[in-house]
N, C-alpha and C positions, 0 to 999 in steps of 0.2 A: 504494500499499499505506499509506504513512504518513497519507494523507487518510483511508482508511478505519479504520485504528486510532485515529485522532484524534475521527472522528464516533464510534466504539465508546465509547471514553472518555467523551465529553459525554454520551452515552445512559446509561452505567452512573451516572455522577455525577448525572444528573438525575432517574433512577429512586430511587437511593440517597437523594435530597434530598425525593422525595414520599414515599416509605417512613418517612422518619423524620418529617416532618410530620404523617402520619397517625396515627403512635404519638404523637407529642407531644401532638395533639388529643386521642387518645383518653385518655391519661394524664390530662390535664387535665380533661377530660368526668368521669373516674371521681372523681378528688380533688375535683372541685367537690360530686358526690354525697355522697361521703363528710363533707365537710367540712360539708355543709348539716344534716347528721341529727348529728354528732358534732363539736361541737368541742373543741378542745385545741391549749394551745401548741404553736407550733413549735418542734422540738426544738434545743437550743443547737448542736449540731454544723451543724445547717443553715443558720444565719445566715450563716455563710461564704459558701455556696454564693449566698443570697439576694441579700447585699450585694455584687455584683459588679460590673467595670468597665461592662458594657451597661446595667445598671439607673443607675449613677452617670451615663450619658451622658444616660438619658431623665429621669432625677429628679434634675438637678443639685443635690448638697447646699446649695451657694451661691447658687441661686437658690430653692430651699425656704426657705432662711434668711430671704432678703431678701423674701420675700413675707409673712413674719410680722410686718414693720413694728417689728424689735425696736431696743432703745435699750439704752445704756450703764447698767447697775444694775439691769436687769430680773431677775424672778425666773422662771424656766422649768421647767416640767415635760414630760418625753417619756414618754411610754408605749410601751413594749417599742423600747428602742434598738437590739438586735440587737449588730452589731458597732461601732456606735458613729459612723458616718462623719456620718451627720445630727447628732447629737449635737456633735461637734465645731464643726460649722460653725454652728450656734446659738450654743455657747458663746464663739466668737470676737466674735460681734454684741455681748455684752453686758458684755464687757469695759468697764471695771472695775468692780468690785463686782459684777458680777452673777454669777447660779448659773443651771445647770442640772441638776437632778435627774433623773437616769435612772432610770426605774422599770421593773422587771419582776418577774413572779411566779416566776420561775425563776432559783435561786441560781447554777447554773452561768454562764448569761448575765451576772450582775452580776458574778462574779468576774473573768471572762473581761475585761470592761469594764476593771475596776479594774486588771487587769496592762497594760492598753493606755494608759490615761492615767497611770499611773505611770512607765512607759517612756517616754512622750511627754512627761512632767512637764506636765500640764496641772490646773490647781489649782481651776478652777471649775466643773468636773464631777464630781457627787456621785451615785453609783450606789448605788440602794437597792433591799433586795428589797420589794416591797410589792404590794398587791391594789388595783388599780384600782377595785373598788366603793367602797372605803372609803380614800381618799387620807390620808397621815399628814400633813396640812396643814390650818391654821386656814380658819376660813372667810374668803372675802375677802382673801387672801395671796397669792396667786398673779397675775404679769401676763401668761402667755401658758401653754397646754397645747398639745402638738401630739402627733399619733400619724401615722406613715407605716406603710402596709399592716399595721396592727395592731388596730385596733379591731374589723372585722368578725371576727377570730379569737376574740372574746371573747364567751361565750354570750349576755350580756345588754347589749350596747353600750348602750340607753337609762339603764339603770341607772349606766354609766359617766359618761355625759354628765351625767347629772343630780348627780353628785357634782363632775365639772367645773364645773359651773353653781355650786356653793357654794363651792369654793375660789378661782375667779377674783373679782378685783377690778371693780369697777362697768363699768369701761372695758376689761377682759380681753378676751383672745381666745381662740379655740379653732382650732386649724389640723389639718385631715384632708387626708391624700394617700394616692391609691391608683392602682396600676398595673393593667392587665388581665391579664398573666400569672398571678397572685395567684390562688390557687383560693379563695380568700375574697373576690376582687373585687364590691364591690356597686356598681350603679349610683348615678349622681351623685343623683338623685331620692330613693333609697333613705336615703343619707347626710343628707340635707336634712330628711327626715320624724324621723329619728331625734333630729336636733337640735332642731327645731321641738317634739317631744315632751318634750323635755329642758329647754325655757325657752329656746332660741336663736333667732336669725334669721340669715339669709344676708347677708353683708357684701360678699366678693367671689367669684367664681370665676376659676381659672386651668386652663388646659390642654385637654384634649379627651378622648372618650370612653375613649382608650386610657389616659392617663395625666391624672390629674386633682389639686388641691389646692382646698380649699373653707375659707374662712374664717368664722367665726360669732362673733357677739357675742349679749349677752344681751339678751333683749328689754327692752323699755322698764320696763314693769311687775315686771320681775324683778331689777334692779339693786339 
């Protein structure tokens, strides 16, 4: 009798997991269709769901930061900081005298990040409300720009990358990170094409199809 109950439990669990998986895949397909034709910023409340332990296990903040070849004193711009886990990892790498400007178009995201860094007494993260089409920085004044699962949310990513090209120093670097469950997830060759059309060339590739990070530098005739 106990064996029968155990088998029944296993079958119920298996069926439940299959139903959940089918539902998840269905939702992801619907979201991708919606996001393909109607781009909009991820709501501020959703940043807590997106920045979760599972994601940080796959996309480790410390590893993401290490791949950017950061040095003390560098000036970094992050597009779409969300909850700030990756912002903090980068900020640690540029101490002392370095700064991270965390830019988002949504004031609610920036206000939430301000509260977090004030609570944790982090002084070299500067949250700002801004437009990634027109960065509030001078030409050739930034060492690094990075965006983690953010660039594809923006309707015109090539326009964003062109302004990244403007603000980056000649030896600057753009680092883009993506993970597959994101409904806006683009293939690597798509982001490489966007970057090449914006005056960049690929320098390094990390990860795999499921989760990747790409580093770009300015083309030699664009420095």
